[in-house]
N, C-alpha and C positions, 0 to 999 in steps of 0.2 A: 360454736363460734367459728370453727375452721370453715364450715360450709358458708357462713355469712360473708367471710372475707373472700373466699373463693368466688362467690357469685356477685361480689360487689362491683358495680361499674366504676368505682373509684380506686380499684386495686392499683392501677398504674400511677395514680397520684400518691398513694401510700408508699409504693416502691421508691419513688423519687424524693419523698419528703424526708427531711433531716431526722425526724423522730419516728415517723410512720414506718420507715424501712426496718426499724428494729422490731416493730410489731410483726411485720411480714416474715422476717428472719426467724423470730421465735415461733411463729405459727408453723413455719416450714419444719422446724426441729421437732415440734410436737405431733405433727401429722404422721399417720402410719397407713401402710397398705394403699388401698384404692383411693382413700381420702388424700393421701400425700401425692399420688400420681395426678389426681384431678387438680390439686392445688398447683403443682408444677406446671401443668398444662395451662392453667389460668394465668400464671405468671408469664409464661412464654407467649401467650396470646397478647399480652399487654406490651411486649417489646416494641412493636411498631409505633406505639404512642410515646415511647421514651426517646426524646430527641438527643439526649446526652449520651454519646457513644461510651464514655467511661462508665457510666452507670449501667448500661446494657451489658458491657463486658464483665463488670463486677458481678452482676446478677447471673450471668451465664456460669461464672466460676462458683458462685454460691450453690446454684442448682447442681452443677457437676459434682461438687463436694458432698452435697446432701444425698446424692444417689450412689456414691461409692460405698460399698459395704466390705469391711474386712481388709481394706487396703490402707496404705499409708497416705494420710491426707496432709496437704501443705498447710491447711488451716483447720484448726480444731473445730469440730461441730458445736462446741459449747461456747465459742467466741463469736461475737458479732463483727461483721465487716463495718468499717466506718466509711460511709459514702461521702465523697467530696465532689459535689456538682461543679 
């Protein structure tokens, strides 16, 4: 399932969608190793298609928090961000 979302041409739509973004966030939490790195790269490649700067910044924070290991996080990795377009 993670590979299907990673390879989806609709990833940028999911990232911006009021409910789809939760699917992407959950997928990011479940992904491990190279699969997670590939997923993060796919999310970052979709940034140019996201016109709302607030959503882009929020996703940059989500990615940053997901790659921190063993450090104090401002946002628990078990919580979802609420995106407000």
